[in-house]
mmCIF file as Biopython writes it, N, C-alpha, C and O atoms, coordinates in Angstrom:
data_model
#
loop_
_atom_site.group_PDB
_atom_site.id
_atom_site.type_symbol
_atom_site.label_atom_id
_atom_site.label_alt_id
_atom_site.label_comp_id
_atom_site.label_asym_id
_atom_site.label_entity_id
_atom_site.label_seq_id
_atom_site.pdbx_PDB_ins_code
_atom_site.Cartn_x
_atom_site.Cartn_y
_atom_site.Cartn_z
_atom_site.occupancy
_atom_site.B_iso_or_equiv
_atom_site.auth_seq_id
_atom_site.auth_asym_id
_atom_site.pdbx_PDB_model_num
ATOM 1   N N  . MET A ? 1  ? -83.263  -63.976 -184.369 1.0 0.0 1  A 1 
ATOM 2   C CA . MET A ? 1  ? -83.589  -64.707 -186.345 1.0 0.0 1  A 1 
ATOM 3   C C  . MET A ? 1  ? -82.152  -63.783 -187.035 1.0 0.0 1  A 1 
ATOM 4   O O  . MET A ? 1  ? -81.355  -63.870 -187.969 1.0 0.0 1  A 1 
ATOM 5   N N  . PHE A ? 2  ? -82.300  -63.367 -186.494 1.0 0.0 2  A 1 
ATOM 6   C CA . PHE A ? 2  ? -80.631  -62.062 -187.137 1.0 0.0 2  A 1 
ATOM 7   C C  . PHE A ? 2  ? -80.173  -63.232 -187.743 1.0 0.0 2  A 1 
ATOM 8   O O  . PHE A ? 2  ? -80.685  -63.771 -188.725 1.0 0.0 2  A 1 
ATOM 9   N N  . ALA A ? 3  ? -78.715  -63.787 -186.825 1.0 0.0 3  A 1 
ATOM 10  C CA . ALA A ? 3  ? -78.223  -64.785 -187.455 1.0 0.0 3  A 1 
ATOM 11  C C  . ALA A ? 3  ? -79.052  -65.867 -188.762 1.0 0.0 3  A 1 
ATOM 12  O O  . ALA A ? 3  ? -78.816  -66.074 -189.952 1.0 0.0 3  A 1 
ATOM 13  N N  . GLY A ? 4  ? -80.274  -66.453 -187.621 1.0 0.0 4  A 1 
ATOM 14  C CA . GLY A ? 4  ? -80.131  -67.524 -188.588 1.0 0.0 4  A 1 
ATOM 15  C C  . GLY A ? 4  ? -80.585  -66.609 -190.242 1.0 0.0 4  A 1 
ATOM 16  O O  . GLY A ? 4  ? -80.545  -67.384 -191.198 1.0 0.0 4  A 1 
ATOM 17  N N  . GLY A ? 5  ? -80.859  -65.588 -190.502 1.0 0.0 5  A 1 
ATOM 18  C CA . GLY A ? 5  ? -81.046  -64.694 -191.561 1.0 0.0 5  A 1 
ATOM 19  C C  . GLY A ? 5  ? -79.518  -64.869 -192.354 1.0 0.0 5  A 1 
ATOM 20  O O  . GLY A ? 5  ? -79.142  -65.599 -193.271 1.0 0.0 5  A 1 
ATOM 21  N N  . LEU A ? 6  ? -78.869  -63.862 -191.552 1.0 0.0 6  A 1 
ATOM 22  C CA . LEU A ? 6  ? -77.236  -64.910 -192.031 1.0 0.0 6  A 1 
ATOM 23  C C  . LEU A ? 6  ? -77.113  -65.910 -192.270 1.0 0.0 6  A 1 
ATOM 24  O O  . LEU A ? 6  ? -76.439  -65.885 -193.300 1.0 0.0 6  A 1 
ATOM 25  N N  . LEU A ? 7  ? -77.276  -66.745 -192.061 1.0 0.0 7  A 1 
ATOM 26  C CA . LEU A ? 7  ? -76.628  -68.407 -192.079 1.0 0.0 7  A 1 
ATOM 27  C C  . LEU A ? 7  ? -77.241  -68.669 -193.493 1.0 0.0 7  A 1 
ATOM 28  O O  . LEU A ? 7  ? -76.717  -68.987 -194.560 1.0 0.0 7  A 1 
ATOM 29  N N  . GLY A ? 8  ? -78.426  -68.445 -193.159 1.0 0.0 8  A 1 
ATOM 30  C CA . GLY A ? 8  ? -78.678  -68.621 -195.260 1.0 0.0 8  A 1 
ATOM 31  C C  . GLY A ? 8  ? -78.753  -68.280 -196.393 1.0 0.0 8  A 1 
ATOM 32  O O  . GLY A ? 8  ? -79.057  -68.708 -197.507 1.0 0.0 8  A 1 
ATOM 33  N N  . ALA A ? 9  ? -78.294  -67.118 -195.722 1.0 0.0 9  A 1 
ATOM 34  C CA . ALA A ? 9  ? -77.952  -65.694 -197.224 1.0 0.0 9  A 1 
ATOM 35  C C  . ALA A ? 9  ? -76.567  -66.551 -197.449 1.0 0.0 9  A 1 
ATOM 36  O O  . ALA A ? 9  ? -76.256  -66.937 -198.575 1.0 0.0 9  A 1 
ATOM 37  N N  . TRP A ? 10 ? -75.764  -66.817 -196.294 1.0 0.0 10 A 1 
ATOM 38  C CA . TRP A ? 10 ? -74.246  -67.511 -196.390 1.0 0.0 10 A 1 
ATOM 39  C C  . TRP A ? 10 ? -74.935  -68.373 -197.380 1.0 0.0 10 A 1 
ATOM 40  O O  . TRP A ? 10 ? -74.925  -68.118 -198.584 1.0 0.0 10 A 1 
ATOM 41  N N  . LEU A ? 11 ? -75.573  -69.465 -196.822 1.0 0.0 11 A 1 
ATOM 42  C CA . LEU A ? 11 ? -76.086  -70.737 -197.346 1.0 0.0 11 A 1 
ATOM 43  C C  . LEU A ? 11 ? -76.034  -70.633 -198.309 1.0 0.0 11 A 1 
ATOM 44  O O  . LEU A ? 11 ? -75.167  -71.040 -199.082 1.0 0.0 11 A 1 
ATOM 45  N N  . LEU A ? 12 ? -77.491  -69.725 -198.618 1.0 0.0 12 A 1 
ATOM 46  C CA . LEU A ? 12 ? -77.661  -69.627 -200.425 1.0 0.0 12 A 1 
ATOM 47  C C  . LEU A ? 12 ? -76.875  -69.096 -201.351 1.0 0.0 12 A 1 
ATOM 48  O O  . LEU A ? 12 ? -76.838  -69.317 -202.561 1.0 0.0 12 A 1 
ATOM 49  N N  . HIS A ? 13 ? -75.845  -67.915 -200.262 1.0 0.0 13 A 1 
ATOM 50  C CA . HIS A ? 13 ? -74.230  -67.476 -201.631 1.0 0.0 13 A 1 
ATOM 51  C C  . HIS A ? 13 ? -72.996  -68.814 -202.349 1.0 0.0 13 A 1 
ATOM 52  O O  . HIS A ? 13 ? -72.246  -69.032 -203.301 1.0 0.0 13 A 1 
ATOM 53  N N  . GLY A ? 14 ? -73.648  -69.558 -200.714 1.0 0.0 14 A 1 
ATOM 54  C CA . GLY A ? 14 ? -72.591  -70.693 -201.758 1.0 0.0 14 A 1 
ATOM 55  C C  . GLY A ? 14 ? -73.222  -71.504 -202.530 1.0 0.0 14 A 1 
ATOM 56  O O  . GLY A ? 14 ? -74.129  -71.167 -203.292 1.0 0.0 14 A 1 
ATOM 57  N N  . THR A ? 15 ? -72.621  -73.058 -202.332 1.0 0.0 15 A 1 
ATOM 58  C CA . THR A ? 15 ? -73.266  -74.282 -203.290 1.0 0.0 15 A 1 
ATOM 59  C C  . THR A ? 15 ? -74.229  -74.921 -202.846 1.0 0.0 15 A 1 
ATOM 60  O O  . THR A ? 15 ? -74.779  -75.792 -203.519 1.0 0.0 15 A 1 
ATOM 61  N N  . VAL A ? 16 ? -74.777  -74.457 -201.082 1.0 0.0 16 A 1 
ATOM 62  C CA . VAL A ? 16 ? -75.810  -75.153 -200.614 1.0 0.0 16 A 1 
ATOM 63  C C  . VAL A ? 16 ? -77.311  -74.753 -201.358 1.0 0.0 16 A 1 
ATOM 64  O O  . VAL A ? 16 ? -77.694  -73.583 -201.379 1.0 0.0 16 A 1 
ATOM 65  N N  . PRO A ? 17 ? -78.399  -76.277 -202.181 1.0 0.0 17 A 1 
ATOM 66  C CA . PRO A ? 17 ? -79.125  -75.769 -202.836 1.0 0.0 17 A 1 
ATOM 67  C C  . PRO A ? 17 ? -80.114  -75.506 -201.834 1.0 0.0 17 A 1 
ATOM 68  O O  . PRO A ? 17 ? -80.180  -76.116 -200.766 1.0 0.0 17 A 1 
ATOM 69  N N  . PRO A ? 18 ? -81.211  -74.192 -202.352 1.0 0.0 18 A 1 
ATOM 70  C CA . PRO A ? 18 ? -81.838  -73.964 -201.546 1.0 0.0 18 A 1 
ATOM 71  C C  . PRO A ? 18 ? -83.159  -74.551 -200.552 1.0 0.0 18 A 1 
ATOM 72  O O  . PRO A ? 18 ? -83.869  -74.027 -199.693 1.0 0.0 18 A 1 
ATOM 73  N N  . ALA A ? 19 ? -83.076  -75.826 -201.122 1.0 0.0 19 A 1 
ATOM 74  C CA . ALA A ? 19 ? -83.980  -76.892 -200.683 1.0 0.0 19 A 1 
ATOM 75  C C  . ALA A ? 19 ? -83.234  -77.519 -199.329 1.0 0.0 19 A 1 
ATOM 76  O O  . ALA A ? 19 ? -83.844  -77.803 -198.298 1.0 0.0 19 A 1 
ATOM 77  N N  . LEU A ? 20 ? -81.923  -77.667 -199.510 1.0 0.0 20 A 1 
ATOM 78  C CA . LEU A ? 20 ? -81.304  -77.916 -197.888 1.0 0.0 20 A 1 
ATOM 79  C C  . LEU A ? 20 ? -80.900  -77.163 -196.952 1.0 0.0 20 A 1 
ATOM 80  O O  . LEU A ? 20 ? -80.275  -77.643 -196.006 1.0 0.0 20 A 1 
ATOM 81  N N  . VAL A ? 21 ? -81.219  -75.650 -197.051 1.0 0.0 21 A 1 
ATOM 82  C CA . VAL A ? 21 ? -81.014  -74.459 -196.560 1.0 0.0 21 A 1 
ATOM 83  C C  . VAL A ? 21 ? -82.999  -74.482 -196.369 1.0 0.0 21 A 1 
ATOM 84  O O  . VAL A ? 21 ? -83.188  -73.368 -195.879 1.0 0.0 21 A 1 
ATOM 85  N N  . LEU A ? 22 ? -83.487  -74.713 -196.417 1.0 0.0 22 A 1 
ATOM 86  C CA . LEU A ? 22 ? -84.521  -74.746 -195.422 1.0 0.0 22 A 1 
ATOM 87  C C  . LEU A ? 22 ? -84.887  -76.294 -194.661 1.0 0.0 22 A 1 
ATOM 88  O O  . LEU A ? 22 ? -85.688  -76.494 -193.748 1.0 0.0 22 A 1 
ATOM 89  N N  . LEU A ? 23 ? -83.987  -77.313 -195.392 1.0 0.0 23 A 1 
ATOM 90  C CA . LEU A ? 23 ? -84.047  -78.632 -194.566 1.0 0.0 23 A 1 
ATOM 91  C C  . LEU A ? 23 ? -83.595  -78.132 -192.960 1.0 0.0 23 A 1 
ATOM 92  O O  . LEU A ? 23 ? -84.026  -78.434 -191.847 1.0 0.0 23 A 1 
ATOM 93  N N  . LEU A ? 24 ? -82.578  -77.278 -193.408 1.0 0.0 24 A 1 
ATOM 94  C CA . LEU A ? 24 ? -81.443  -77.863 -192.167 1.0 0.0 24 A 1 
ATOM 95  C C  . LEU A ? 24 ? -82.106  -76.868 -190.236 1.0 0.0 24 A 1 
ATOM 96  O O  . LEU A ? 24 ? -81.580  -77.185 -189.168 1.0 0.0 24 A 1 
ATOM 97  N N  . PRO A ? 25 ? -83.164  -75.856 -190.322 1.0 0.0 25 A 1 
ATOM 98  C CA . PRO A ? 25 ? -83.709  -75.231 -190.296 1.0 0.0 25 A 1 
ATOM 99  C C  . PRO A ? 25 ? -84.562  -76.293 -189.678 1.0 0.0 25 A 1 
ATOM 100 O O  . PRO A ? 25 ? -84.426  -76.886 -188.607 1.0 0.0 25 A 1 
ATOM 101 N N  . ALA A ? 26 ? -85.299  -76.371 -190.432 1.0 0.0 26 A 1 
ATOM 102 C CA . ALA A ? 26 ? -86.254  -77.710 -190.285 1.0 0.0 26 A 1 
ATOM 103 C C  . ALA A ? 26 ? -86.368  -78.651 -189.405 1.0 0.0 26 A 1 
ATOM 104 O O  . ALA A ? 26 ? -87.407  -78.959 -188.822 1.0 0.0 26 A 1 
ATOM 105 N N  . ALA A ? 27 ? -85.171  -79.200 -189.260 1.0 0.0 27 A 1 
ATOM 106 C CA . ALA A ? 27 ? -84.477  -80.707 -188.322 1.0 0.0 27 A 1 
ATOM 107 C C  . ALA A ? 27 ? -84.069  -80.186 -187.482 1.0 0.0 27 A 1 
ATOM 108 O O  . ALA A ? 27 ? -84.156  -80.866 -186.459 1.0 0.0 27 A 1 
ATOM 109 N N  . LEU A ? 28 ? -83.469  -78.923 -187.291 1.0 0.0 28 A 1 
ATOM 110 C CA . LEU A ? 28 ? -83.496  -78.619 -185.835 1.0 0.0 28 A 1 
ATOM 111 C C  . LEU A ? 28 ? -84.217  -78.432 -185.196 1.0 0.0 28 A 1 
ATOM 112 O O  . LEU A ? 28 ? -84.035  -78.903 -184.074 1.0 0.0 28 A 1 
ATOM 113 N N  . VAL A ? 29 ? -85.567  -77.609 -185.436 1.0 0.0 29 A 1 
ATOM 114 C CA . VAL A ? 29 ? -87.096  -77.278 -185.050 1.0 0.0 29 A 1 
ATOM 115 C C  . VAL A ? 29 ? -87.259  -78.676 -184.289 1.0 0.0 29 A 1 
ATOM 116 O O  . VAL A ? 29 ? -87.302  -78.727 -183.060 1.0 0.0 29 A 1 
ATOM 117 N N  . LEU A ? 30 ? -87.330  -79.610 -184.965 1.0 0.0 30 A 1 
ATOM 118 C CA . LEU A ? 30 ? -87.736  -80.959 -185.057 1.0 0.0 30 A 1 
ATOM 119 C C  . LEU A ? 30 ? -87.250  -81.478 -183.946 1.0 0.0 30 A 1 
ATOM 120 O O  . LEU A ? 30 ? -88.134  -81.591 -183.097 1.0 0.0 30 A 1 
ATOM 121 N N  . VAL A ? 31 ? -85.769  -81.994 -183.446 1.0 0.0 31 A 1 
ATOM 122 C CA . VAL A ? 31 ? -84.736  -82.504 -183.472 1.0 0.0 31 A 1 
ATOM 123 C C  . VAL A ? 31 ? -85.475  -81.681 -181.980 1.0 0.0 31 A 1 
ATOM 124 O O  . VAL A ? 31 ? -85.871  -82.577 -181.234 1.0 0.0 31 A 1 
ATOM 125 N N  . LEU A ? 32 ? -85.763  -80.231 -181.352 1.0 0.0 32 A 1 
ATOM 126 C CA . LEU A ? 32 ? -85.713  -79.837 -180.227 1.0 0.0 32 A 1 
ATOM 127 C C  . LEU A ? 32 ? -86.897  -80.056 -180.341 1.0 0.0 32 A 1 
ATOM 128 O O  . LEU A ? 32 ? -86.824  -81.191 -179.871 1.0 0.0 32 A 1 
ATOM 129 N N  . GLY A ? 33 ? -87.676  -79.973 -180.508 1.0 0.0 33 A 1 
ATOM 130 C CA . GLY A ? 33 ? -88.881  -79.535 -180.027 1.0 0.0 33 A 1 
ATOM 131 C C  . GLY A ? 33 ? -88.683  -81.402 -179.798 1.0 0.0 33 A 1 
ATOM 132 O O  . GLY A ? 33 ? -89.831  -81.560 -179.382 1.0 0.0 33 A 1 
ATOM 133 N N  . VAL A ? 34 ? -88.112  -82.781 -179.774 1.0 0.0 34 A 1 
ATOM 134 C CA . VAL A ? 34 ? -88.470  -83.642 -179.802 1.0 0.0 34 A 1 
ATOM 135 C C  . VAL A ? 34 ? -87.935  -83.842 -178.078 1.0 0.0 34 A 1 
ATOM 136 O O  . VAL A ? 34 ? -88.580  -84.063 -177.053 1.0 0.0 34 A 1 
ATOM 137 N N  . VAL A ? 35 ? -86.116  -83.604 -178.393 1.0 0.0 35 A 1 
ATOM 138 C CA . VAL A ? 35 ? -86.269  -83.550 -177.241 1.0 0.0 35 A 1 
ATOM 139 C C  . VAL A ? 35 ? -86.618  -82.639 -175.601 1.0 0.0 35 A 1 
ATOM 140 O O  . VAL A ? 35 ? -86.161  -82.930 -174.496 1.0 0.0 35 A 1 
ATOM 141 N N  . LEU A ? 36 ? -87.499  -81.579 -175.932 1.0 0.0 36 A 1 
ATOM 142 C CA . LEU A ? 36 ? -88.057  -81.082 -174.896 1.0 0.0 36 A 1 
ATOM 143 C C  . LEU A ? 36 ? -89.548  -81.649 -174.534 1.0 0.0 36 A 1 
ATOM 144 O O  . LEU A ? 36 ? -90.078  -81.372 -173.458 1.0 0.0 36 A 1 
ATOM 145 N N  . TRP A ? 37 ? -90.088  -82.351 -175.382 1.0 0.0 37 A 1 
ATOM 146 C CA . TRP A ? 37 ? -90.738  -83.459 -175.071 1.0 0.0 37 A 1 
ATOM 147 C C  . TRP A ? 37 ? -90.901  -84.181 -174.071 1.0 0.0 37 A 1 
ATOM 148 O O  . TRP A ? 37 ? -91.648  -84.156 -173.093 1.0 0.0 37 A 1 
ATOM 149 N N  . ALA A ? 38 ? -89.455  -85.359 -174.747 1.0 0.0 38 A 1 
ATOM 150 C CA . ALA A ? 38 ? -88.537  -86.834 -173.395 1.0 0.0 38 A 1 
ATOM 151 C C  . ALA A ? 38 ? -88.626  -86.097 -171.949 1.0 0.0 38 A 1 
ATOM 152 O O  . ALA A ? 38 ? -88.700  -86.747 -170.906 1.0 0.0 38 A 1 
ATOM 153 N N  . ILE A ? 39 ? -88.617  -85.108 -171.976 1.0 0.0 39 A 1 
ATOM 154 C CA . ILE A ? 39 ? -87.494  -84.414 -170.783 1.0 0.0 39 A 1 
ATOM 155 C C  . ILE A ? 39 ? -88.801  -84.351 -170.492 1.0 0.0 39 A 1 
ATOM 156 O O  . ILE A ? 39 ? -89.179  -85.465 -170.130 1.0 0.0 39 A 1 
ATOM 157 N N  . ARG A ? 40 ? -89.792  -83.443 -170.482 1.0 0.0 40 A 1 
ATOM 158 C CA . ARG A ? 40 ? -91.472  -82.838 -169.828 1.0 0.0 40 A 1 
ATOM 159 C C  . ARG A ? 40 ? -91.652  -84.086 -169.733 1.0 0.0 40 A 1 
ATOM 160 O O  . ARG A ? 40 ? -91.439  -84.419 -168.567 1.0 0.0 40 A 1 
ATOM 161 N N  . ARG A ? 41 ? -92.111  -85.475 -170.758 1.0 0.0 41 A 1 
ATOM 162 C CA . ARG A ? 41 ? -92.420  -86.639 -170.403 1.0 0.0 41 A 1 
ATOM 163 C C  . ARG A ? 41 ? -91.929  -86.669 -169.124 1.0 0.0 41 A 1 
ATOM 164 O O  . ARG A ? 41 ? -92.668  -86.510 -168.153 1.0 0.0 41 A 1 
ATOM 165 N N  . ARG A ? 42 ? -89.900  -86.996 -168.968 1.0 0.0 42 A 1 
ATOM 166 C CA . ARG A ? 42 ? -89.428  -88.529 -168.535 1.0 0.0 42 A 1 
ATOM 167 C C  . ARG A ? 42 ? -89.509  -87.602 -166.342 1.0 0.0 42 A 1 
ATOM 168 O O  . ARG A ? 42 ? -89.401  -88.101 -165.222 1.0 0.0 42 A 1 
ATOM 169 N N  . HIS A ? 43 ? -89.728  -86.269 -166.828 1.0 0.0 43 A 1 
ATOM 170 C CA . HIS A ? 43 ? -89.766  -85.415 -165.212 1.0 0.0 43 A 1 
ATOM 171 C C  . HIS A ? 43 ? -91.390  -85.124 -165.474 1.0 0.0 43 A 1 
ATOM 172 O O  . HIS A ? 43 ? -91.415  -83.975 -165.915 1.0 0.0 43 A 1 
ATOM 173 N N  . ALA A ? 44 ? -92.275  -85.452 -165.431 1.0 0.0 44 A 1 
ATOM 174 C CA . ALA A ? 44 ? -93.332  -85.855 -164.877 1.0 0.0 44 A 1 
ATOM 175 C C  . ALA A ? 44 ? -93.978  -86.727 -164.160 1.0 0.0 44 A 1 
ATOM 176 O O  . ALA A ? 44 ? -93.879  -87.948 -164.283 1.0 0.0 44 A 1 
ATOM 177 N N  . PRO A ? 45 ? -94.997  -85.860 -163.005 1.0 0.0 45 A 1 
ATOM 178 C CA . PRO A ? 45 ? -95.506  -86.460 -161.739 1.0 0.0 45 A 1 
ATOM 179 C C  . PRO A ? 45 ? -96.196  -87.733 -162.119 1.0 0.0 45 A 1 
ATOM 180 O O  . PRO A ? 45 ? -97.039  -87.867 -163.006 1.0 0.0 45 A 1 
ATOM 181 N N  . GLU A ? 46 ? -95.610  -88.843 -161.147 1.0 0.0 46 A 1 
ATOM 182 C CA . GLU A ? 46 ? -96.616  -89.840 -161.437 1.0 0.0 46 A 1 
ATOM 183 C C  . GLU A ? 46 ? -98.123  -89.533 -160.918 1.0 0.0 46 A 1 
ATOM 184 O O  . GLU A ? 46 ? -98.313  -88.652 -160.080 1.0 0.0 46 A 1 
ATOM 185 N N  . PRO A ? 47 ? -99.277  -90.369 -161.505 1.0 0.0 47 A 1 
ATOM 186 C CA . PRO A ? 47 ? -100.290 -89.416 -160.712 1.0 0.0 47 A 1 
ATOM 187 C C  . PRO A ? 47 ? -101.022 -90.502 -159.940 1.0 0.0 47 A 1 
ATOM 188 O O  . PRO A ? 47 ? -101.210 -91.478 -160.667 1.0 0.0 47 A 1 
ATOM 189 N N  . GLY A ? 48 ? -101.413 -90.630 -158.929 1.0 0.0 48 A 1 
ATOM 190 C CA . GLY A ? 48 ? -101.368 -90.909 -157.914 1.0 0.0 48 A 1 
ATOM 191 C C  . GLY A ? 48 ? -100.554 -90.852 -156.574 1.0 0.0 48 A 1 
ATOM 192 O O  . GLY A ? 48 ? -100.990 -91.402 -155.562 1.0 0.0 48 A 1 
#
């Protein structure tokens, strides 16, 4: 969390718009969630 705060502050200090600073972590969380969901679904035992 600390590193994320530093990265956000650094991005806001530069020329990056605030909306993009919020969009980057949201996109990262979404991608990681989909990847983990797909991995768990792929390795789920088959019923029977």
